[in-house]
C-alpha positions, 0 to 999 in steps of 0.5 A: 258396497259399491254397489249400493253405494252406486245404487245411493248415488242413481238415486239421487241422480234421476231425484234432481233430474226430476225437479228439473224437469219438474220445474221445466213441465211448470214454464212449458206452457209459457215458454211455448209461446210469445208474451203478451205484456211487460210483466209477463215476459219480467215472469217468465224470465224470472221462472227462466232464471230459476230453472238454469241454477237448477240446470247449472247445480245439476248438469245440462242436458240435451234436448231435439229441434222440435224441443227447442223450438217450443221453448223458443217460440220460434216459428220454425226448425229450419230458425232453430238448425241455422241457431245452432250451425251459426252458434248461437246456440250450443249443440252436438250431433248425433251419428244419426246426422242429427242435431242435439242443443243444450237446454241451457243455452235454449232457456238462456237464448230464450231468456236473453230474448225475453229481457229485451221484450221486456223492455217496450210491448207496446208499439214500435218505435222509430230510428227518430225517437229510439236515436232522441231517446238514447242520446236527446242532446244530439239529436233532436226531437222528433214532431211526433214524441210527445213533450214533458208534461209541465206543472 
């Protein structure tokens, strides 16, 4: 009886693993490159959150540094390794010295990046404009800042 129960448990775990894998594969093309618009960043953030909910239900998994690089759209594996070393990404080191990263941690980092970049995909603003936008009563209106339309 316990062998049958173990087989059912294993089958259920494989089905859940497959659910996470399928959801991740659906967004993998978008993860492999930076988003190009605010709408794309918001949509990708939503899709990442859906995968992270599945991971929360079914358990985290460990991925390789090259996989993490792809999911983060990072320019180099060295950046990913550094982020792991300084604790930005949850990681573990195997006996053979290879680093593995938490998929949830990697997706969380990418989700946060997309949320921050979705704010402004237009031309970068100057620090003067940023300070005026943050505290308009304390900082003067920059010369190149558009005047509000009246009328």
